[in-house]
C-alpha positions as CSV (number, residue, x, y, z in Angstrom):
1,L,25.4,-5.2,-17.1
2,R,22.1,-4.7,-18.8
3,S,23.2,-1.3,-20.2
4,C,26.5,-2.9,-21.4
5,A,24.5,-5.6,-23.1
6,Q,22.4,-3.1,-24.9
7,S,25.5,-1.2,-26.0
8,L,27.0,-4.4,-27.4
9,C,23.9,-4.9,-29.5
10,M,24.3,-1.4,-30.8
11,L,27.9,-2.3,-31.5
12,G,26.9,-5.3,-33.6
13,S,24.5,-3.3,-35.7
14,I,27.2,-0.8,-36.6
15,A,30.2,-3.1,-36.6
16,M,31.9,-1.3,-39.5
17,A,32.1,2.0,-37.6
18,P,35.6,3.0,-36.3
19,A,36.1,2.1,-32.7
20,Y,36.9,5.7,-31.6
21,R,33.4,6.8,-32.7
22,L,31.7,4.1,-30.7
23,L,33.5,4.9,-27.4
24,P,31.3,8.0,-26.6
25,V,28.2,6.0,-27.3
26,L,29.1,3.1,-25.1
27,L,30.2,5.4,-22.3
28,L,27.0,7.4,-22.4
29,S,24.8,4.3,-22.4
30,W,26.7,2.8,-19.4
31,L,26.5,6.1,-17.5
32,Q,22.7,6.4,-18.0
33,G,22.1,2.8,-16.8
34,T,24.4,3.3,-13.8
35,A,22.8,6.6,-12.8
36,S,19.3,5.0,-12.9
37,S,20.2,1.9,-10.9
38,F,21.9,3.9,-8.1
39,K,19.4,6.7,-7.8
40,A,17.3,5.1,-5.0
41,T,20.4,3.9,-3.2
42,Q,21.9,7.4,-3.2
43,L,18.7,8.9,-1.7
44,E,18.6,6.2,0.9
45,N,22.2,6.8,2.0
46,K,22.4,10.5,1.6
47,L,21.3,11.1,5.2
48,D,24.1,9.7,7.4
49,P,22.4,8.2,10.5
50,S,25.5,9.0,12.5
51,S,25.1,12.7,11.8
52,P,24.3,14.9,14.8
53,N,21.5,16.4,12.8
54,H,19.7,13.1,12.4
55,Q,18.5,10.7,15.0
56,T,17.5,7.2,14.1
57,V,16.2,6.4,17.6
58,R,13.9,8.9,19.1
59,Q,13.3,9.4,22.8
60,N,9.9,9.5,24.4
61,G,8.5,13.0,24.0
62,D,10.6,13.9,21.0
63,Q,9.1,15.5,18.0
64,L,8.6,12.8,15.3
65,R,8.4,13.2,11.6
66,L,5.6,11.2,10.2
67,L,4.3,10.5,6.7
68,L,0.8,9.7,5.5
69,C,1.0,8.2,2.0
70,V,-2.4,7.5,0.3
71,T,-2.3,5.4,-2.8
72,G,-4.9,4.5,-5.5
73,Q,-7.4,6.4,-7.6
74,Q,-8.5,9.9,-7.2
75,G,-12.1,9.0,-8.0
76,R,-12.2,6.8,-4.8
77,L,-10.2,9.1,-2.5
78,E,-11.6,9.6,1.0
79,I,-9.5,12.0,3.0
80,E,-11.7,13.3,5.9
81,S,-11.1,10.3,8.3
82,K,-7.4,10.2,7.5
83,M,-7.1,13.9,8.6
84,K,-9.2,13.5,11.7
85,K,-7.8,10.2,12.9
86,F,-4.2,10.5,12.0
87,V,-2.8,13.8,10.7
88,N,-4.5,16.3,13.0
89,P,-4.1,14.4,16.3
90,H,-0.4,14.0,15.8
91,R,0.1,17.5,14.6
92,D,-1.7,18.6,17.8
93,N,0.8,16.6,19.8
94,G,3.7,18.5,18.2
95,H,4.8,16.0,15.6
96,I,5.4,16.9,11.9
97,V,3.1,15.0,9.6
98,D,3.6,15.2,5.8
99,I,1.1,14.0,3.3
100,V,1.6,12.6,-0.2
101,L,-1.2,11.4,-2.4
102,V,-0.1,9.0,-5.2
103,M,-3.3,9.1,-7.3
104,D,-4.4,7.9,-10.7
105,D,-6.9,10.5,-12.0
106,G,-8.1,8.3,-14.8
107,E,-11.2,6.1,-15.1
108,T,-12.1,4.7,-11.6
109,K,-11.8,0.9,-11.4
110,F,-12.7,-1.6,-8.6
111,V,-11.3,-5.1,-8.0
112,N,-14.3,-6.4,-6.0
113,Y,-17.2,-4.7,-7.6
114,D,-18.8,-4.6,-11.0
115,A,-20.3,-1.2,-10.5
116,E,-22.1,0.4,-13.5
117,E,-21.6,3.9,-12.3
118,V,-19.1,5.4,-9.7
119,N,-19.5,8.9,-8.4
120,P,-16.2,10.5,-7.3
121,Y,-15.6,11.8,-3.8
122,S,-15.9,15.4,-4.9
123,H,-16.8,16.4,-1.3
124,N,-13.3,15.5,-0.1
125,P,-10.9,18.1,-1.5
126,V,-7.2,17.5,-1.4
127,P,-5.5,19.2,1.6
128,K,-3.6,22.3,0.7
129,D,-0.4,21.1,2.3
130,A,-0.5,17.7,0.6
131,K,1.8,16.7,-2.2
132,L,-0.4,15.4,-5.1
133,V,1.4,13.0,-7.4
134,N,-0.4,12.1,-10.6
135,F,0.6,8.5,-11.2
136,S,-0.9,6.6,-14.2
137,Q,-1.3,3.0,-13.2
138,P,-0.1,0.6,-15.9
139,E,-3.0,-0.3,-18.2
140,N,-2.0,-3.8,-19.2
141,P,0.7,-4.9,-16.7
142,E,2.5,-8.2,-17.1
143,V,1.3,-10.8,-14.6
144,Q,3.0,-14.1,-13.5
145,L,1.1,-17.3,-14.4
146,W,1.9,-18.9,-11.0
147,Y,0.0,-16.1,-9.2
148,V,-2.9,-16.1,-11.6
149,D,-3.4,-19.8,-11.3
150,R,-3.4,-19.6,-7.5
151,L,-5.9,-16.8,-7.0
152,V,-9.0,-17.9,-5.1
153,T,-12.2,-17.4,-7.0
154,V,-14.9,-17.8,-4.3
155,G,-17.2,-14.8,-4.7
156,K,-15.2,-13.4,-7.6
157,D,-17.1,-14.9,-10.5
158,Y,-17.6,-11.6,-12.2
159,I,-13.9,-11.1,-12.9
160,S,-11.3,-13.4,-14.4
161,R,-8.2,-14.4,-12.5
162,R,-6.0,-12.6,-15.0
163,D,-7.9,-9.3,-14.8
164,R,-7.9,-9.5,-11.0
165,A,-4.2,-10.1,-10.9
166,M,-3.6,-7.2,-13.3
167,M,-5.6,-4.9,-10.9
168,H,-3.4,-6.2,-8.0
169,V,-0.3,-5.1,-10.0
170,R,-1.8,-1.7,-10.6
171,Q,-2.5,-1.2,-6.9
172,L,0.9,-2.3,-5.8
173,S,2.6,-0.1,-8.4
174,S,1.0,2.9,-6.7
175,V,2.3,1.6,-3.3
176,A,5.8,1.2,-4.7
177,R,5.7,4.8,-6.1
178,C,5.0,5.9,-2.5
179,Y,8.5,4.7,-1.6
180,D,10.1,6.9,-4.3
181,E,8.1,9.9,-3.2
182,M,9.1,9.3,0.4
183,L,12.8,9.3,-0.5
184,K,12.4,12.6,-2.4
185,M,10.6,14.2,0.5
186,E,13.3,13.0,2.9
187,E,16.0,14.6,0.7
188,E,14.0,17.9,0.7
189,N,13.4,17.8,4.4
190,G,17.0,16.9,5.3
191,E,15.9,14.0,7.6
192,K,14.3,10.6,7.4
193,Y,10.8,9.8,8.6
194,D,10.2,8.0,11.9
195,E,6.9,6.2,11.0
196,I,4.8,5.9,7.8
197,L,1.1,5.2,7.4
198,R,0.3,3.9,3.9
199,I,-3.4,3.6,3.4
200,R,-5.6,2.9,0.4
201,D,-7.6,5.7,-1.2
202,D,-10.9,4.4,0.1
203,G,-9.6,3.3,3.6
204,Y,-11.8,4.9,6.3
205,L,-10.2,5.1,9.8
206,L,-12.6,4.2,12.6
207,K,-10.4,5.4,15.4
208,N,-7.3,7.5,16.1
209,V,-4.1,5.8,15.0
210,P,-1.4,5.6,17.8
211,L,2.3,5.7,17.0
212,L,4.3,2.5,17.1
213,H,6.9,4.4,19.2
214,E,4.3,4.7,22.0
215,I,3.3,1.1,22.1
216,N,4.8,-1.1,24.8
217,S,5.0,-4.2,22.6
218,K,7.2,-2.3,20.1
219,P,5.8,-3.7,16.9
220,G,7.6,-2.7,13.7
221,I,4.6,-3.2,11.4
222,A,0.8,-3.0,12.2
223,T,-2.2,-3.9,10.1
224,C,-6.0,-4.1,10.6
225,A,-7.2,-7.3,12.3
226,C,-10.3,-7.9,10.1
227,D,-10.5,-8.8,6.4
228,S,-7.0,-10.4,6.5
229,W,-8.0,-13.5,4.4
230,R,-5.4,-15.6,6.1
231,G,-2.7,-13.0,5.4
232,V,-2.7,-9.3,6.4
233,N,-5.3,-6.7,5.6
234,D,-3.9,-4.9,2.5
235,K,-5.9,-1.7,2.9
236,G,-3.4,0.0,5.2
237,T,-0.1,-0.5,7.1
238,L,1.6,1.5,9.8
239,F,5.3,0.8,10.0
240,L,8.7,2.0,11.2
241,R,11.0,3.7,8.7
242,K,13.6,0.9,8.6
243,F,11.0,-1.4,7.1
244,A,9.8,1.1,4.4
245,K,11.6,-0.4,1.4
246,T,10.3,-3.9,2.0
247,V,6.8,-2.8,3.0
248,L,6.3,-0.5,0.0
249,T,8.2,-2.1,-2.8
250,G,8.4,-5.8,-1.7
251,P,4.9,-6.9,-2.7
252,L,5.2,-5.6,-6.2
253,L,8.6,-7.2,-6.6
254,A,7.3,-10.5,-5.3
255,L,4.2,-10.4,-7.6
256,T,6.3,-9.8,-10.7
257,Q,8.9,-12.5,-10.0
258,D,8.9,-15.7,-12.1
259,N,8.0,-19.2,-10.9
260,E,11.5,-19.8,-9.7
261,S,11.3,-17.2,-6.9
262,S,10.9,-18.0,-3.3
263,F,7.5,-16.4,-3.2
264,S,6.2,-18.5,-6.1
265,K,7.1,-21.5,-4.1
266,D,5.3,-20.3,-1.0
267,P,2.1,-22.5,-0.9
268,S,0.3,-20.1,1.4
269,I,0.0,-17.4,-1.3
270,N,-3.4,-17.3,-3.1
271,N,-4.4,-13.7,-2.8
272,P,-2.8,-10.2,-2.3
273,E,-3.3,-10.5,1.5
274,T,-1.2,-13.7,1.8
275,L,1.4,-12.4,-0.7
276,I,1.9,-9.2,1.4
277,Y,2.1,-11.2,4.6
278,S,4.8,-13.4,3.1
279,V,6.7,-10.3,2.2
280,F,6.3,-8.7,5.6
281,R,7.5,-11.9,7.3
282,S,10.8,-11.6,5.3
283,T,11.6,-8.5,7.3
284,H,11.7,-10.5,10.6
285,A,9.8,-7.5,12.1
286,S,7.3,-7.8,14.9
287,I,4.0,-7.7,13.0
288,D,0.9,-6.7,14.9
289,T,-2.2,-8.0,13.1
290,D,-4.4,-8.6,16.1
291,S,-4.8,-5.4,18.1
292,N,-6.6,-2.0,17.9
293,I,-3.6,0.0,16.5
294,L,-5.0,0.3,13.0
295,V,-8.8,0.0,12.4
296,L,-10.0,0.8,9.0
297,A,-12.6,-0.4,6.5
298,P,-13.2,0.6,2.8
299,I,-15.9,3.2,2.3
300,R,-18.3,2.8,-0.6
301,L,-20.0,5.7,-2.3
302,H,-23.3,5.4,-4.3
303,Q,-22.7,1.6,-4.8
304,Y,-25.9,0.5,-3.1
305,H,-29.4,1.6,-4.0
306,D,-30.5,4.7,-2.0
307,I,-27.3,4.7,0.1
308,E,-24.9,7.6,-0.3
309,K,-22.0,6.1,1.6
310,C,-21.4,3.1,3.8
311,L,-18.5,1.0,5.3
312,D,-17.9,-2.3,3.7
313,M,-17.2,-4.8,6.5
314,M,-16.9,-8.5,5.5
315,W,-19.0,-10.9,7.5
316,F,-16.6,-13.9,7.6
317,G,-16.0,-15.1,11.2
318,G,-17.8,-12.0,12.5
319,C,-14.5,-10.2,13.0
320,W,-16.1,-6.8,12.9
321,E,-18.9,-7.8,15.2
322,C,-16.6,-9.4,17.7
323,R,-13.8,-6.9,17.8
324,Y,-15.2,-3.5,16.8
325,R,-18.9,-3.4,17.5
326,S,-18.5,-0.3,19.7
327,L,-16.5,1.5,17.1
328,I,-19.1,0.6,14.4
329,N,-21.9,2.0,16.6
330,Q,-20.0,5.3,17.2
331,T,-19.2,6.1,13.5
332,T,-21.6,8.4,11.6
333,V,-21.1,6.3,8.4
334,P,-23.4,3.2,8.4
335,R,-22.4,-0.3,7.5
336,C,-23.1,-1.5,4.0
337,P,-25.8,-4.1,3.5
338,I,-24.5,-7.6,3.5
339,R,-24.2,-8.5,-0.2
340,D,-22.8,-12.1,-0.1
341,P,-25.4,-14.5,-1.5
342,R,-24.3,-17.5,0.6
343,G,-26.4,-16.9,3.7
344,A,-24.3,-14.3,5.4
345,K,-27.1,-13.0,7.6
346,T,-27.7,-16.4,9.0
347,A,-24.0,-17.0,9.5
348,L,-23.7,-13.8,11.6
349,K,-26.2,-15.2,14.1
350,H,-24.1,-18.3,14.8
351,V,-20.6,-16.8,14.7
352,K,-18.1,-17.7,17.4
353,C,-15.7,-14.8,18.0
354,G,-12.1,-15.4,17.3
355,E,-12.5,-18.4,15.0
356,V,-11.7,-16.7,11.7
357,K,-10.2,-13.3,10.9
């Protein structure tokens, strides 16, 4: 319809032209719009689930096809833990693990830091078998006023609500691009993926990531328990293939809808974590946000004086201390200094485990 409307506008501007000359123009415009709108659907439906060459339900012990999709900025990319804790273990177990990196190689930006200088992770080269997608995040994306007005500002005084919302759109644009790349790779491979791990560029895995197929509770989606901010941790998600479209494209769609959408009317949404949680709930999947399936924290490089790299673990509720103290002690990367000015060190001494995530 949009293509037809555009064509009608064209018709009005050249109303004096003979009708037979306009027909090819109208037809071409309609075909271009139709081809674009159906492209993703065609890729989704190209592999017939009933085909003997494709199984949608795997049996225990079967070889699975997995996808690691890393999204974000190349200047913040950490790859070592992702290889050691996800890719290599599952390849050793006989599974196929593909890697796609959706990276913006422009100027490095941070949502939660006002860093004067950022040194790229030059010591983490891109794996030779990874597909590197150069994706330029939108510079000045449109943001919805309802989301801007609701964003919490505690501890974010150094950045305006609007600028922060624009950064969220940029990040979610990369995540949505991951879905497009997944479809292309499935077409090339001739079969769909079984599970996907989408993880942020600076997400550092503290432990091996098990497969959802192997977990007795059979969750469809899993996120990290800590730093969820009353929603779900947005730094990484492990999920079954059938939820891929909603998990990867749903948050961006929800964020760009106007104030008449169902998400704009959800009073719980006041940050990206609660927005994503609202989208995930719409799948009616079993969502695991409280176990040890996926444990990751953002790694910071040269953002603290005399510290080359460290793991940024928020102090609220003592989630990291209560749940993952042993993992923190085992990792070779130290924890970043507590930077919150509101008495965080004192708060840690009096925390009661399980009160706040």
